[in-house]
Every structure is written in C-alpha cells, then in structure tokens.
DSSP file (Angstrom, degrees, kcal/mol; ACC not computed):
  #  RESIDUE AA STRUCTURE BP1 BP2  ACC     N-H-->O    O-->H-N    N-H-->O    O-->H-N    TCO  KAPPA ALPHA  PHI   PSI    X-CA   Y-CA   Z-CA
    1    1 A L    >         0   0    0      0, 0.0     3,-1.2     0, 0.0     4,-0.4   0.000 360.0 360.0 360.0 -36.5  -36.6  124.4 -130.2
    2    2 A V  G >   +     0   0    0      1,-0.3     3,-1.5     2,-0.2     8,-0.1   0.898 360.0  55.7 -59.9 -40.3  -38.5  127.4 -131.6
    3    3 A N  G 3  S+     0   0    0      1,-0.3    -1,-0.3     7,-0.0     7,-0.0   0.672 101.1  59.5 -67.9 -15.8  -37.0  126.8 -135.1
    4    4 A Q  G <  S+     0   0    0     -3,-1.2    -1,-0.3     2,-0.1    -2,-0.2   0.523  84.1 103.7 -89.2  -6.9  -38.4  123.3 -135.0
    5    5 A L  S <  S-     0   0    0     -3,-1.5    -3,-0.0    -4,-0.4     2,-0.0  -0.401  85.6 -96.5 -72.6 150.6  -42.0  124.5 -134.6
    6    6 A P     >  -     0   0    0      0, 0.0     4,-2.3     0, 0.0     3,-0.4  -0.368  39.7-111.0 -60.6 149.7  -44.4  124.4 -137.5
    7    7 A E  H  > S+     0   0    0      1,-0.2     4,-2.5     2,-0.2     5,-0.2   0.860 116.2  53.6 -55.6 -41.3  -44.6  127.8 -139.2
    8    8 A A  H  > S+     0   0    0      1,-0.2     4,-2.1     2,-0.2    -1,-0.2   0.902 110.3  47.2 -62.8 -40.7  -48.2  128.5 -138.0
    9    9 A N  H  > S+     0   0    0     -3,-0.4     4,-2.7     2,-0.2     5,-0.2   0.905 111.6  51.0 -66.5 -41.4  -47.3  127.8 -134.4
   10   10 A L  H  X S+     0   0    0     -4,-2.3     4,-2.6     2,-0.2    -2,-0.2   0.907 110.1  49.1 -62.7 -42.9  -44.2  130.0 -134.6
   11   11 A I  H  X S+     0   0    0     -4,-2.5     4,-2.3    -5,-0.2    -1,-0.2   0.919 111.9  49.2 -63.2 -44.0  -46.2  132.9 -136.1
   12   12 A L  H  X S+     0   0    0     -4,-2.1     4,-2.7     2,-0.2    -2,-0.2   0.941 113.7  45.1 -61.6 -48.0  -48.8  132.6 -133.3
   13   13 A L  H  X S+     0   0    0     -4,-2.7     4,-3.0     1,-0.2     5,-0.3   0.893 111.0  54.5 -62.7 -39.9  -46.1  132.5 -130.6
   14   14 A R  H  X S+     0   0    0     -4,-2.6     4,-1.5    -5,-0.2    -1,-0.2   0.917 112.8  42.1 -61.1 -44.2  -44.3  135.4 -132.1
   15   15 A H  H  X S+     0   0    0     -4,-2.3     4,-2.3     2,-0.2    -2,-0.2   0.923 114.8  50.6 -69.2 -44.3  -47.4  137.6 -132.1
   16   16 A L  H  X S+     0   0    0     -4,-2.7     4,-2.4     1,-0.2    -2,-0.2   0.948 115.8  40.7 -58.5 -50.9  -48.5  136.5 -128.7
   17   17 A F  H  X S+     0   0    0     -4,-3.0     4,-2.3     1,-0.2    -1,-0.2   0.752 110.4  59.6 -75.1 -21.7  -45.1  137.2 -127.1
   18   18 A G  H  X S+     0   0    0     -4,-1.5     4,-2.1    -5,-0.3    -1,-0.2   0.923 108.8  44.3 -64.4 -44.4  -44.8  140.4 -129.1
   19   19 A V  H  X S+     0   0    0     -4,-2.3     4,-2.5     2,-0.2    -2,-0.2   0.934 114.8  48.2 -64.3 -47.1  -48.0  141.7 -127.5
   20   20 A L  H  X S+     0   0    0     -4,-2.4     4,-2.5     1,-0.2    -2,-0.2   0.894 111.7  49.8 -62.7 -39.6  -46.9  140.5 -124.1
   21   21 A H  H  X S+     0   0    0     -4,-2.3     4,-2.0     2,-0.2    -1,-0.2   0.903 109.8  51.5 -64.8 -40.8  -43.4  142.1 -124.6
   22   22 A H  H  X S+     0   0    0     -4,-2.1     4,-0.6     2,-0.2    -2,-0.2   0.912 111.0  47.5 -62.6 -42.7  -45.1  145.4 -125.7
   23   23 A I  H >< S+     0   0    0     -4,-2.5     3,-1.2     1,-0.2     9,-0.3   0.918 111.0  52.0 -62.5 -43.5  -47.3  145.4 -122.5
   24   24 A E  H >< S+     0   0    0     -4,-2.5     3,-1.6     1,-0.3    -1,-0.2   0.834 100.4  61.8 -63.8 -33.3  -44.2  144.6 -120.4
   25   25 A Q  H 3< S+     0   0    0     -4,-2.0    -1,-0.3     1,-0.3     3,-0.2   0.701 106.0  47.7 -66.0 -18.8  -42.4  147.6 -121.9
   26   26 A N  T XX S+     0   0    0     -3,-1.2     4,-2.4    -4,-0.6     3,-1.7   0.012  73.1 122.4-107.7  25.7  -45.1  149.8 -120.5
   27   27 A S  H <>  +     0   0    0     -3,-1.6     4,-1.9     1,-0.3     6,-0.2   0.729  62.9  69.1 -64.7 -21.9  -45.0  148.3 -117.0
   28   28 A G  H 34 S+     0   0    0     -3,-0.2    -1,-0.3     1,-0.2    -2,-0.1   0.802 113.7  29.0 -63.8 -27.2  -44.3  151.7 -115.5
   29   29 A V  H <4 S+     0   0    0     -3,-1.7    -2,-0.2     3,-0.1    -1,-0.2   0.823 132.0  32.6 -97.9 -43.0  -47.8  152.7 -116.4
   30   30 A N  H  < S-     0   0    0     -4,-2.4    -3,-0.2    -7,-0.2    -2,-0.2   0.479  90.9-132.7-100.9  -2.6  -49.7  149.5 -116.3
   31   31 A Q     <  +     0   0    0     -4,-1.9     2,-0.9    -5,-0.3    -4,-0.2   0.634  65.8 128.6  61.7  15.7  -47.9  147.6 -113.5
   32   32 A M        +     0   0    0     -9,-0.3    -6,-0.2    -6,-0.2    -1,-0.2  -0.718  31.5 170.4-105.8  83.4  -47.7  144.5 -115.7
   33   33 A N     >  -     0   0    0     -2,-0.9     4,-2.6    -6,-0.2     5,-0.2  -0.249  53.9 -89.2 -79.4 178.1  -44.1  143.4 -115.7
   34   34 A A  H  > S+     0   0    0      1,-0.2     4,-2.5     2,-0.2     5,-0.2   0.867 127.7  52.9 -59.9 -37.9  -43.0  140.1 -117.2
   35   35 A F  H  > S+     0   0    0      2,-0.2     4,-2.2     1,-0.2    -1,-0.2   0.944 111.3  44.8 -63.2 -48.7  -43.5  138.3 -113.9
   36   36 A N  H  > S+     0   0    0      1,-0.2     4,-1.7     2,-0.2    -2,-0.2   0.906 114.3  49.4 -63.9 -41.9  -47.1  139.6 -113.5
   37   37 A L  H  X S+     0   0    0     -4,-2.6     4,-2.5     1,-0.2     5,-0.3   0.921 110.0  51.9 -61.6 -43.1  -48.0  138.8 -117.1
   38   38 A A  H  X S+     0   0    0     -4,-2.5     4,-2.6    -5,-0.2    -2,-0.2   0.903 107.5  51.7 -61.8 -41.8  -46.5  135.3 -116.7
   39   39 A L  H  < S+     0   0    0     -4,-2.2    -1,-0.2     1,-0.2    -2,-0.2   0.855 113.6  45.5 -63.6 -33.7  -48.6  134.6 -113.6
   40   40 A C  H  < S+     0   0    0     -4,-1.7    -2,-0.2    -5,-0.2    -1,-0.2   0.895 123.8  30.0 -75.1 -40.9  -51.8  135.7 -115.5
   41   41 A I  H >X S+     0   0    0     -4,-2.5     3,-1.6    -5,-0.1     4,-0.7   0.755  99.1  79.5 -95.7 -25.6  -51.2  133.8 -118.7
   42   42 A A  H >X S+     0   0    0     -4,-2.6     3,-1.5    -5,-0.3     4,-1.4   0.873  87.9  57.1 -55.4 -44.5  -49.2  130.7 -117.7
   43   43 A P  H 34 S+     0   0    0      0, 0.0    -1,-0.3     0, 0.0    -2,-0.1   0.746 110.1  47.4 -61.9 -18.8  -52.2  128.7 -116.4
   44   44 A N  H <4 S+     0   0    0     -3,-1.6    -2,-0.2    -4,-0.1     3,-0.1   0.547 108.7  54.4 -95.5  -8.6  -53.8  129.1 -119.8
   45   45 A M  H << S+     0   0    0     -3,-1.5     2,-0.4    -4,-0.7    -3,-0.1   0.913 116.6   7.3 -92.6 -49.7  -50.8  128.1 -121.9
   46   46 A L     <  +     0   0    0     -4,-1.4    -1,-0.3    15,-0.1     2,-0.3  -0.986  63.8 167.9-137.0 143.8  -49.6  124.8 -120.6
   47   47 A W        -     0   0    0     -2,-0.4    10,-0.0    -3,-0.1    -3,-0.0  -0.976  43.1 -83.1-150.6 163.2  -51.1  122.3 -118.2
   48   48 A L        -     0   0    0     -2,-0.3     4,-0.1     1,-0.1     9,-0.0  -0.395  36.3-128.3 -68.2 144.5  -50.6  118.8 -117.1
   49   49 A P  S    S+     0   0    0      0, 0.0    -1,-0.1     0, 0.0     0, 0.0   0.745  90.0  36.2 -69.5 -23.2  -52.3  116.1 -119.3
   50   50 A S  S    S-     0   0    0      1,-0.0    -2,-0.1     0, 0.0     0, 0.0  -0.942  98.5 -89.5-129.9 152.8  -54.1  114.4 -116.4
   51   51 A P        +     0   0    0      0, 0.0     2,-0.3     0, 0.0    -1,-0.0  -0.299  51.0 175.0 -59.0 138.3  -55.6  115.7 -113.1
   52   52 A T        -     0   0    0      1,-0.1    -4,-0.0    -4,-0.1     0, 0.0  -0.770  34.8 -74.9-133.4 179.6  -53.2  115.9 -110.3
   53   53 A G     >  -     0   0    0     -2,-0.3     4,-2.2     1,-0.1     5,-0.2  -0.274  47.5-103.4 -74.4 166.1  -53.2  117.1 -106.7
   54   54 A P  H  > S+     0   0    0      0, 0.0     4,-2.2     0, 0.0     5,-0.1   0.828 118.5  55.3 -61.6 -33.8  -53.0  120.8 -105.8
   55   55 A E  H  > S+     0   0    0      2,-0.2     4,-2.2     1,-0.2     5,-0.2   0.934 110.5  43.8 -66.6 -45.7  -49.3  120.6 -104.9
   56   56 A E  H  > S+     0   0    0      1,-0.2     4,-2.5     2,-0.2    -1,-0.2   0.891 113.4  52.1 -66.2 -39.2  -48.2  119.2 -108.2
   57   57 A E  H  X S+     0   0    0     -4,-2.2     4,-2.4     2,-0.2    -1,-0.2   0.896 109.3  49.9 -63.9 -39.7  -50.4  121.6 -110.1
   58   58 A S  H  X S+     0   0    0     -4,-2.2     4,-2.1     2,-0.2    -2,-0.2   0.912 111.5  48.1 -65.0 -43.4  -48.9  124.5 -108.2
   59   59 A R  H  X S+     0   0    0     -4,-2.2     4,-1.9     1,-0.2    -2,-0.2   0.913 112.6  49.2 -62.5 -42.8  -45.3  123.3 -109.0
   60   60 A S  H  X S+     0   0    0     -4,-2.5     4,-2.4     1,-0.2    -2,-0.2   0.913 109.7  50.8 -63.7 -43.8  -46.3  122.9 -112.6
   61   61 A T  H  X S+     0   0    0     -4,-2.4     4,-2.7     1,-0.2    -1,-0.2   0.889 108.9  51.8 -62.7 -39.7  -47.8  126.4 -112.8
   62   62 A K  H  X S+     0   0    0     -4,-2.1     4,-2.1     2,-0.2    -1,-0.2   0.894 110.1  49.1 -64.4 -39.6  -44.7  127.9 -111.3
   63   63 A K  H  X S+     0   0    0     -4,-1.9     4,-2.0     2,-0.2    -2,-0.2   0.929 113.3  46.0 -65.1 -44.8  -42.5  126.2 -113.9
   64   64 A V  H  X S+     0   0    0     -4,-2.4     4,-2.8     1,-0.2    -2,-0.2   0.903 110.8  53.4 -65.0 -40.7  -44.7  127.3 -116.7
   65   65 A A  H  X S+     0   0    0     -4,-2.7     4,-2.6     1,-0.2    -1,-0.2   0.895 107.9  50.9 -61.8 -39.7  -44.8  130.9 -115.3
   66   66 A S  H  X S+     0   0    0     -4,-2.1     4,-2.2     2,-0.2    -1,-0.2   0.911 111.6  47.7 -63.0 -41.9  -41.0  130.9 -115.2
   67   67 A L  H  X S+     0   0    0     -4,-2.0     4,-2.5     2,-0.2    -2,-0.2   0.932 112.6  48.0 -63.8 -46.6  -40.8  129.8 -118.8
   68   68 A V  H  X S+     0   0    0     -4,-2.8     4,-2.4     2,-0.2    -2,-0.2   0.905 111.0  51.4 -62.6 -42.2  -43.4  132.4 -119.9
   69   69 A Q  H  X S+     0   0    0     -4,-2.6     4,-2.7     1,-0.2    -1,-0.2   0.925 110.4  49.1 -60.2 -44.6  -41.6  135.2 -118.0
   70   70 A F  H  X S+     0   0    0     -4,-2.2     4,-1.8     1,-0.2    -2,-0.2   0.918 111.1  49.8 -60.5 -44.1  -38.3  134.2 -119.7
   71   71 A L  H  < S+     0   0    0     -4,-2.5    -1,-0.2     2,-0.2    -2,-0.2   0.872 112.3  47.8 -64.7 -37.3  -40.0  134.2 -123.2
   72   72 A I  H >< S+     0   0    0     -4,-2.4     3,-1.1     1,-0.2     4,-0.2   0.951 113.9  46.0 -66.3 -48.8  -41.5  137.6 -122.5
   73   73 A E  H 3< S+     0   0    0     -4,-2.7    -2,-0.2     1,-0.3    -1,-0.2   0.778 124.9  32.6 -66.6 -26.7  -38.2  139.1 -121.3
   74   74 A N  T 3X S+     0   0    0     -4,-1.8     4,-2.3    -5,-0.2     3,-0.3   0.072  78.6 121.5-117.8  22.9  -36.2  137.6 -124.2
   75   75 A S  H <> S+     0   0    0     -3,-1.1     4,-3.0     1,-0.2     5,-0.3   0.845  72.6  56.1 -60.1 -36.1  -38.8  137.7 -127.0
   76   76 A G  H  > S+     0   0    0     -4,-0.2     4,-0.9     1,-0.2    -1,-0.2   0.918 113.2  40.1 -62.0 -43.5  -36.6  139.8 -129.3
   77   77 A E  H  4 S+     0   0    0     -3,-0.3    -2,-0.2     2,-0.2    -1,-0.2   0.842 121.7  42.7 -73.5 -34.2  -33.8  137.4 -129.1
   78   78 A I  H  < S+     0   0    0     -4,-2.3    -2,-0.2    -7,-0.2    -3,-0.2   0.919 127.9  25.4 -79.9 -45.2  -36.0  134.3 -129.3
   79   79 A F  H  < S-     0   0    0     -4,-3.0    -3,-0.2     1,-0.2    -2,-0.2   0.389 126.7 -72.7-104.5   2.4  -38.5  135.3 -132.0
   80   80 A G    ><  -     0   0    0     -4,-0.9     3,-1.1    -5,-0.3    -1,-0.2   0.086  37.6-101.8 111.8 136.1  -36.4  137.9 -133.9
   81   81 A G  T 3  S+     0   0    0      1,-0.3     3,-0.5    -4,-0.2    -4,-0.1   0.662 113.7  66.8 -62.7 -18.3  -35.2  141.4 -133.1
   82   82 A D  T >   +     0   0    0      1,-0.2     3,-1.6    -6,-0.2    -1,-0.3   0.058  60.2 121.3 -92.9  26.9  -37.9  143.0 -135.3
   83   83 A I  G X   +     0   0    0     -3,-1.1     3,-1.5     1,-0.3    -1,-0.2   0.813  68.1  62.2 -60.3 -30.8  -40.7  141.8 -133.0
   84   84 A A  G >  S+     0   0    0     -3,-0.5     3,-1.7     1,-0.3    -1,-0.3   0.755  88.6  71.5 -65.8 -23.2  -41.8  145.4 -132.5
   85   85 A S  G <  S+     0   0    0     -3,-1.6    -1,-0.3     1,-0.3    -2,-0.2   0.615  76.9  79.7 -69.7 -10.2  -42.5  145.7 -136.3
   86   86 A L  G <         0   0    0     -3,-1.5    -1,-0.3    -4,-0.3    -2,-0.2   0.711 360.0 360.0 -66.5 -18.5  -45.5  143.4 -135.7
   87   87 A F    <         0   0    0     -3,-1.7    -1,-0.3    -4,-0.2    -2,-0.2   0.407 360.0 360.0-105.2 360.0  -47.3  146.5 -134.5
C-alpha cells in the first residue's frame, strides 16, 4: 500500500515515521516507546469521518494506535532501511 501513495505523501510519512522511530530508539532515556508514541499521535493521524459515540471512537483510536505502533516499530522495513539517513 505504501508504494501506491503519491510521492509527496510517501515522503511525508517517511520523515514522520523516521522521527518517531528515532525517538523510540531513545526510549531508555525519554520513556517514549512505540506504544506511548502511538497513543500520543494516533488521535491526530486518522479519525472517523462522522461523529460517533464514545465507545466507537475509543475502538477506532485503539485500532489507529496499533497501526501507528506497527509503523514505528517497522519503519525501516516499510519506508526503506536507510530511514536513519534522513537525519
């Protein structure tokens, strides 16, 4: 799916998850592992198109957080092994 994104979107995601992966690599110091980062950023990345109840919103946020955590933990494989070279 990543390869089907427009180039501008791919570059943006690559940089975003590169930063998040870099932060996660220093979780021993900053306490921000992939799970914590995902919980912080997921609500701002994807959301339901129409207002829903709190239960559905909570389920949706958990799904997005799981996706974001996966993308952070596997950013090198998903966006290219040279993701550290962005810095």
